[in-house]
C-alpha positions in Angstrom: 0.0 0.0 0.0 2.8 2.4 0.9 4.5 1.7 -2.4 1.3 2.5 -4.3 0.9 5.8 -2.4 4.6 6.7 -3.0 4.2 6.0 -6.7 1.2 8.3 -6.8 3.0 11.1 -5.0 6.1 10.7 -7.3 3.9 10.7 -10.3 2.0 13.8 -9.4 4.5 16.3 -10.9 4.3 14.4 -14.2 0.5 14.5 -14.1 0.5 18.2 -13.4 2.9 18.8 -16.3 0.8 16.8 -18.7 -2.4 18.5 -17.6 -0.7 21.9 -18.3 0.9 20.9 -21.7 -2.2 19.2 -23.2 -4.3 22.4 -23.5 -1.3 24.2 -25.0 -0.9 21.5 -27.6 -4.6 21.6 -28.4 -4.5 25.4 -28.8 -1.4 25.2 -31.1 -3.3 22.6 -33.2 -6.2 24.9 -33.9 -4.6 26.7 -36.9 -3.8 23.4 -38.6 -7.2 22.0 -37.8 -8.8 25.1 -39.3 -6.8 24.8 -42.5 -7.8 21.1 -42.8 -11.5 21.9 -42.4 -11.7 25.1 -44.4 -9.5 24.5 -47.3 -10.5 25.1 -50.9 -13.5 23.2 -52.4 -13.0 19.8 -53.9 -13.9 21.4 -57.2 -10.5 23.2 -57.1 -8.2 22.3 -59.9 -5.6 21.4 -57.3 -7.7 18.7 -55.7 -7.4 15.2 -57.1 -9.9 12.7 -56.0 -8.4 9.2 -55.9 -9.5 6.8 -58.6 -9.4 3.8 -56.3 -9.4 3.1 -52.6 -7.9 -0.3 -51.6 -8.9 -0.9 -48.0 -7.2 -3.9 -46.3 -9.3 -4.9 -43.3 -12.2 -3.2 -44.9 -15.0 -5.6 -43.9 -15.5 -4.1 -40.4 -14.4 -1.5 -37.9 -12.3 1.5 -39.0 -11.7 0.0 -42.4 -15.4 -0.4 -43.2 -16.1 3.1 -41.9 -13.4 4.4 -44.3 -15.1 2.5 -47.1 -18.4 4.2 -46.3 -16.8 7.6 -46.2 -15.2 6.9 -49.6 -18.7 6.2 -51.0 -19.9 9.5 -49.6 -17.0 11.2 -51.4 -17.7 9.2 -54.6 -14.4 7.5 -55.1 -15.0 5.6 -58.3 -13.6 2.2 -57.3 -13.6 0.8 -53.7 -11.9 -2.5 -53.1 -12.2 -4.3 -49.7 -9.7 -6.9 -48.7 -10.3 -9.1 -45.6 -10.3 -12.8 -44.6 -14.0 -13.4 -43.8 -16.0 -13.8 -47.0 -19.3 -13.6 -45.1 -18.4 -10.2 -43.6 -17.1 -9.0 -47.0 -20.3 -9.9 -48.7 -22.3 -8.1 -46.0 -20.1 -5.1 -46.2 -20.4 -5.0 -50.0 -24.2 -5.1 -49.7 -24.3 -2.2 -47.3 -22.0 -0.1 -49.4 -24.1 -0.7 -52.5 -27.1 0.4 -50.6 -25.2 3.6 -49.7 -24.3 4.1 -53.4 -28.0 3.7 -54.4 -29.0 6.4 -51.8 -26.5 9.0 -53.1 -28.1 12.2 -54.4 -27.9 12.4 -58.2 -25.5 14.8 -60.0 -27.2 16.1 -63.1 -23.9 17.7 -64.3 -22.1 14.4 -64.0 -24.5 11.4 -63.9 -21.6 8.9 -64.1 -20.3 10.2 -60.8 -22.5 7.8 -58.8 -21.4 4.7 -60.8 -19.2 3.5 -57.9 -17.8 0.1 -58.2 -17.5 -2.0 -55.1 -15.1 -4.9 -55.2 -14.2 -7.5 -52.5 -11.4 -10.0 -52.2 -10.9 -12.6 -49.5 -7.2 -12.7 -48.5 -5.1 -13.2 -45.4 -2.5 -10.5 -44.7 -0.2 -13.1 -43.1 0.2 -14.8 -46.5 2.5 -12.8 -48.7 1.9 -15.0 -51.8 -1.9 -14.5 -51.5 -1.4 -10.7 -51.3 1.0 -10.7 -54.2 -1.5 -12.6 -56.3 -4.3 -10.2 -55.3 -2.2 -7.2 -56.2 -1.2 -8.7 -59.6 -4.9 -9.5 -60.4 -6.1 -6.0 -59.7 -4.2 -4.5 -62.6 -3.7 -1.0 -61.1 -3.1 1.5 -64.0 -0.2 4.0 -64.0 -2.5 6.9 -64.5 -4.7 6.0 -61.5 -4.4 7.8 -58.2 -4.7 5.0 -55.7 -5.0 5.2 -51.9 -4.0 2.0 -50.1 -5.3 1.8 -46.5 -4.0 -0.9 -44.2 -6.4 -1.3 -41.3 -5.9 -5.0 -40.6 -4.8 -5.7 -37.1 -5.9 -6.8 -33.7 -4.9 -6.8 -30.0 -5.0 -9.4 -27.2 -4.5 -7.2 -24.1 -3.1 -8.8 -21.0 -0.1 -8.8 -18.7 3.0 -10.1 -20.4 3.3 -13.4 -18.4 -0.4 -14.2 -18.7 -0.7 -13.8 -22.5 -0.4 -17.2 -24.3 2.9 -17.4 -26.3 1.0 -18.2 -29.5 -0.7 -14.8 -29.2 2.7 -13.2 -29.5 3.2 -14.7 -32.9 -0.3 -14.0 -34.2 -0.2 -10.3 -33.3 3.3 -9.9 -34.8 2.3 -11.7 -38.0 -0.9 -9.7 -38.5 0.0 -6.2 -37.2 3.7 -5.9 -38.2 4.5 -8.5 -40.9 1.0 -8.2 -42.4 1.5 -4.4 -42.9 4.9 -5.0 -44.5 3.5 -7.7 -46.7 0.7 -5.5 -47.9 3.1 -2.7 -48.9 5.5 -5.1 -50.5 2.7 -6.6 -52.6 1.1 -3.4 -53.8 3.9 -0.8 -53.9 5.4 -2.2 -57.2 2.0 -1.5 -58.9 1.6 2.1 -57.5 2.8 5.0 -59.6 0.8 7.8 -57.8 -1.2 7.9 -54.7 -0.6 7.2 -51.0 -0.2 4.5 -48.5 -2.0 5.0 -45.1 -0.7 2.9 -42.2 -2.6 2.3 -39.0 -0.6 2.4 -35.8 -2.2 3.2 -32.4 -2.0 5.4 -29.4 -0.1 2.4 -28.0 2.4 2.8 -30.8 3.4 6.1 -29.3 3.4 5.3 -25.6 3.8 1.9 -23.9 0.7 1.2 -21.9 0.1 -1.4 -19.1 -1.5 -4.5 -20.5 -0.4 -3.9 -24.1 3.2 -5.4 -23.8 2.6 -7.7 -26.8 0.4 -5.4 -29.0 2.3 -2.1 -28.4 5.7 -3.2 -29.9 3.9 -4.3 -33.1 2.5 -0.7 -33.4 5.7 1.0 -32.6 7.2 -1.0 -35.5 4.7 0.6 -37.9 6.0 4.0 -36.9 9.6 3.0 -37.7 8.5 1.4 -41.0 6.7 4.6 -42.0 9.8 6.7 -41.3 12.1 4.5 -43.4 9.6 4.2 -46.3 9.1 7.9 -46.3 12.8 8.4 -47.0 12.9 5.6 -49.6 9.8 6.6 -51.5 11.1 10.1 -52.2 13.8 8.4 -54.3 11.9 5.4 -55.7 8.3 6.5 -55.9 8.2 10.3 -55.8 4.5 10.4 -56.5 3.5 8.0 -53.7 3.3 9.4 -50.2 3.0 7.6 -46.9 0.9 8.6 -43.9 0.4 7.0 -40.5 -2.6 7.3 -38.1 -2.5 6.8 -34.3 -6.1 6.2 -33.3 -6.9 5.4 -29.7 -9.9 3.5 -28.3 -12.5 3.3 -31.1 -16.0 1.8 -30.9 -15.5 -1.2 -33.2 -16.1 -5.0 -33.0 -12.4 -5.4 -32.5 -12.4 -3.0 -29.5 -15.3 -5.0 -27.8 -13.4 -8.2 -28.4 -10.3 -6.7 -26.7 -12.3 -5.7 -23.6 -12.8 -9.4 -22.9 -9.1 -9.8 -21.8 -8.2 -6.2 -20.9 -6.8 -6.0 -17.4 -8.8 -3.7 -15.0 -5.8 -1.4 -14.6 -5.6 -1.0 -18.4 -9.3 -0.1 -18.5 -8.7 2.6 -15.8 -5.8 4.0 -17.8 -7.9 4.0 -21.0 -10.8 5.7 -19.4 -8.6 8.5 -18.1 -7.8 9.3 -21.7 -11.4 10.2 -22.5 -14.5 8.6 -24.0 -14.4 5.9 -26.7 -14.8 7.5 -30.1 -17.1 6.2 -32.9 -15.3 4.8 -35.9 -17.2 7.3 -38.1 -15.8 10.3 -36.3 -12.2 9.1 -36.5 -12.7 8.2 -40.2 -14.0 11.7 -41.0 -10.7 13.1 -39.7 -8.6 10.5 -41.4 -10.2 11.0 -44.8 -10.1 14.8 -44.6 -6.4 14.8 -43.9 -5.5 12.0 -46.3 -7.4 13.2 -49.3 -6.0 16.7 -48.7 -2.3 15.7 -48.4 -1.8 12.4 -50.2 -0.7 14.3 -53.3 2.2 15.8 -51.4 5.4 13.8 -50.6 5.2 14.3 -46.8 5.0 12.0 -43.9 1.8 13.0 -42.1 1.3 12.0 -38.5 -2.4 11.8 -37.8 -2.8 12.3 -34.0 -6.5 11.6 -33.7 -6.5 11.5 -29.9 -5.9 15.3 -30.0 -7.9 16.2 -33.1 -10.9 14.1 -32.1 -11.3 16.0 -28.9 -11.1 19.4 -30.7 -13.6 18.5 -33.5 -16.0 16.3 -31.5 -18.6 19.0 -31.0 -18.5 19.9 -34.6 -19.6 16.5 -35.8 -23.1 15.1 -35.9 -23.7 11.5 -34.7 -23.5 10.2 -38.2 -20.0 11.7 -38.7 -21.1 14.6 -40.9 -20.0 18.2 -40.3 -22.0 20.8 -38.4 -20.1 23.9 -39.6 -20.0 26.0 -42.8 -17.4 26.0 -45.6 -16.1 23.5 -48.1 -14.6 20.2 -46.9 -12.4 18.0 -49.0 
């Protein structure tokens, strides 16, 4: 008991420092946030809507929410990659219903002719990913956004997590990400690659000793690729997102093994955000910057708090002005 009290006392200065710094960081982020939200209309000649969105892990969670946002933004071709064929078929059905409900554009009737494609593939199999990429026949003049959202966590204290879960998380979260990029990058001439790390890929958190290293690895991968792509693929940029607790089926599955202390730590970081709200931010930033060769760090645990009151429950925007 004494040790716990002592730890609390010693940790108080750090807590006070963070409490003081966080509002400052939020205020400093406001100019950038304003620029992202109130930038020129998508009709601007400088804006380039991607021709195709390839979403790995697109049958549920954040990936599926990205697919829905791509439909709303009328990306011509949306391809979902995931393992579960049943979930893929259900996702395709829902997306096609969204397409059918889009308001018509009399000036460009073909704009609503959105093609939804699905492919069942396991990211831990490089040969399967390579075959999938080859079969998609991406064209050099197509602007492609490759999203990698596949991943999962099995929270728990290090000595209590089964060893086989070590390998599974490393294969999916780390190697799976590398396999996806290695399979698709040779076919990409212009566009961007969006990687999904985590808040636990920035700070080690109690209970995520297996998951967290796999997400730290994504950050290192993005930094290295950023330097290389400038030389080898100058028209392909790379971006990385660090979402925190998001209301997805994967999150609810995580909660089954999450230690009580981990839950307390997570709750102290704020409420769980909906996937739609995170995705709104992701798509705004990505579609606005993927034509630039910059490494963009998408810190949604800060931006989501700032923009939360501006968004409706369905993820659409309350304010005025042109969004991307």
